[in-house]
C-alpha positions as CSV (number, residue, x, y, z in Angstrom):
1,M,-108.1,89.1,66.7
2,D,-106.6,86.2,63.6
3,V,-103.9,87.9,61.1
4,N,-105.6,86.1,58.6
5,Q,-109.1,87.6,58.7
6,R,-110.2,89.9,56.3
7,V,-110.9,93.2,56.8
8,N,-114.2,94.9,56.2
9,P,-113.9,95.6,52.9
10,I,-115.2,99.4,53.7
11,I,-113.0,100.8,55.8
12,P,-110.5,101.3,53.2
13,I,-112.5,102.9,51.2
14,I,-113.8,105.0,54.2
15,F,-110.3,106.0,54.8
16,G,-109.5,106.2,50.9
17,G,-112.4,108.7,50.8
18,F,-110.9,110.6,53.6
19,A,-107.6,110.9,52.0
20,L,-108.7,111.9,48.3
21,L,-110.9,114.4,49.7
22,M,-107.9,116.2,52.2
23,G,-105.4,115.4,48.5
24,A,-108.3,117.1,46.5
25,V,-108.7,120.4,49.1
26,V,-104.9,120.5,49.2
27,L,-104.4,120.8,45.7
28,G,-107.8,123.0,44.8
29,A,-105.7,125.3,47.4
30,A,-102.4,125.2,45.4
31,V,-104.0,125.8,42.1
32,G,-106.0,128.9,43.0
33,I,-109.6,127.3,43.1
34,L,-110.1,127.4,47.1
35,P,-108.8,130.8,48.0
36,A,-105.4,130.8,50.3
37,D,-102.4,132.5,50.4
38,P,-99.7,131.9,49.2
39,R,-97.2,133.6,51.4
40,G,-98.7,131.3,54.0
41,F,-97.2,127.9,52.3
42,N,-93.2,129.2,52.4
43,V,-92.8,126.9,49.2
44,P,-93.5,126.7,45.7
45,R,-97.1,125.6,44.6
46,W,-95.8,122.9,42.8
47,V,-94.6,121.3,45.9
48,I,-98.5,122.2,47.3
49,A,-99.7,120.2,44.0
50,A,-97.3,117.8,44.6
51,I,-98.6,116.7,48.6
52,G,-102.5,116.9,47.5
53,S,-101.5,114.6,44.4
54,G,-99.7,112.6,46.4
55,L,-102.9,112.3,49.0
56,G,-105.2,111.8,46.2
57,V,-103.2,108.9,45.1
58,F,-102.9,107.5,48.2
59,G,-106.4,107.6,48.7
60,L,-107.0,106.1,45.2
61,M,-104.8,103.3,45.9
62,M,-106.8,103.1,49.7
63,I,-110.1,103.2,47.6
64,I,-109.1,100.4,45.1
65,M,-107.9,97.9,47.6
66,P,-110.9,95.4,48.5
67,F,-111.6,95.8,44.7
68,N,-110.0,93.0,42.2
69,T,-107.5,96.0,40.3
70,P,-105.4,94.9,37.8
71,D,-102.2,94.6,39.3
72,W,-100.9,97.7,36.0
73,A,-103.1,99.5,38.4
74,R,-102.2,98.9,41.1
75,S,-98.6,99.3,40.3
76,G,-99.2,102.9,38.6
77,L,-100.5,104.3,41.9
78,A,-97.9,103.2,43.3
79,I,-95.1,104.5,41.1
80,I,-96.8,107.6,40.9
81,F,-97.1,108.0,44.7
82,L,-93.7,107.4,44.9
83,L,-92.4,110.0,42.5
84,L,-95.0,112.3,44.1
85,L,-93.3,111.5,47.5
86,G,-90.4,112.0,46.5
87,L,-90.2,115.1,44.7
88,V,-91.6,116.9,47.9
89,L,-89.2,115.0,50.1
90,N,-86.2,116.3,47.5
91,Y,-87.0,119.9,47.6
92,T,-87.6,119.8,51.4
93,A,-84.3,118.1,52.1
94,F,-82.1,119.8,49.3
95,F,-83.9,122.5,47.8
96,A,-85.6,123.9,50.5
97,P,-84.0,127.9,52.2
98,R,-83.3,126.3,55.9
99,N,-86.1,129.0,57.2
100,I,-88.9,126.6,56.1
101,F,-87.9,124.5,58.6
102,S,-88.8,127.1,61.9
103,S,-91.6,127.5,63.5
104,S,-93.4,129.6,65.6
105,T,-96.1,128.7,68.7
106,S,-98.4,131.2,70.7
107,I,-100.0,130.0,73.6
108,G,-102.3,133.1,75.3
109,P,-99.7,136.2,75.3
110,L,-96.3,133.5,75.6
111,T,-94.7,132.9,71.7
112,T,-92.0,130.5,71.6
113,T,-89.7,131.1,68.2
114,R,-87.5,128.8,67.1
115,Q,-85.1,128.9,63.2
116,G,-83.9,126.4,61.7
117,D,-83.6,122.9,62.6
118,P,-81.2,121.0,60.9
119,G,-82.6,117.4,62.0
120,A,-85.8,117.8,60.4
121,Q,-84.0,118.6,56.9
122,L,-81.6,116.0,58.1
123,V,-84.0,113.3,58.3
124,C,-85.8,114.3,55.0
125,G,-82.7,113.6,53.6
126,G,-82.5,110.1,54.3
127,I,-85.7,109.2,53.4
128,A,-85.1,111.0,49.8
129,V,-82.1,108.6,49.5
130,L,-84.4,105.6,50.1
131,V,-87.5,106.7,48.1
132,D,-84.6,108.0,45.2
133,A,-83.1,104.5,45.5
134,F,-86.4,102.7,45.6
135,I,-87.7,104.2,42.3
136,L,-84.5,103.5,40.3
137,W,-84.2,100.5,41.2
138,T,-87.8,99.6,40.2
139,P,-87.6,99.6,36.8
140,F,-83.8,98.0,36.4
141,S,-85.3,95.4,38.4
142,Q,-88.2,94.8,35.8
143,V,-86.3,95.2,32.8
144,R,-83.2,92.5,34.3
145,K,-86.6,89.9,35.1
146,L,-87.9,90.5,31.7
147,L,-84.3,89.5,29.8
148,Q,-84.5,86.7,32.3
149,R,-87.5,85.4,30.6
150,L,-85.7,85.6,27.1
């Protein structure tokens, strides 16, 4: 396939629709519209709401991809997505209790439990720092560009 060949515009619309639907389900569970046991979340509801909102915004970004959407709309959605991603990553890396990283697996009568993996928290922390730096760098670079035009 040629690198310059255009993708069928229906593909990002379909994938975006799935992401938007998943985001709506997660957000619905977070705010109590869909039945869900909040104790099963192991995180505050606002974290689940941020995950659902992030999926929804990502879905919208995919859906508008094939259309001639104004740059301000694309940039706005990207910034909102990065802010939501930053919220989730920062909570996970720096504020979540260690037991959030424990897991258990059951296959028939066998059950294994693993307590607090610091590697997962380190990975989330590293990605959170990168996302935070990008979020902070973006407005400063835009202001600098505006000042250079004056």
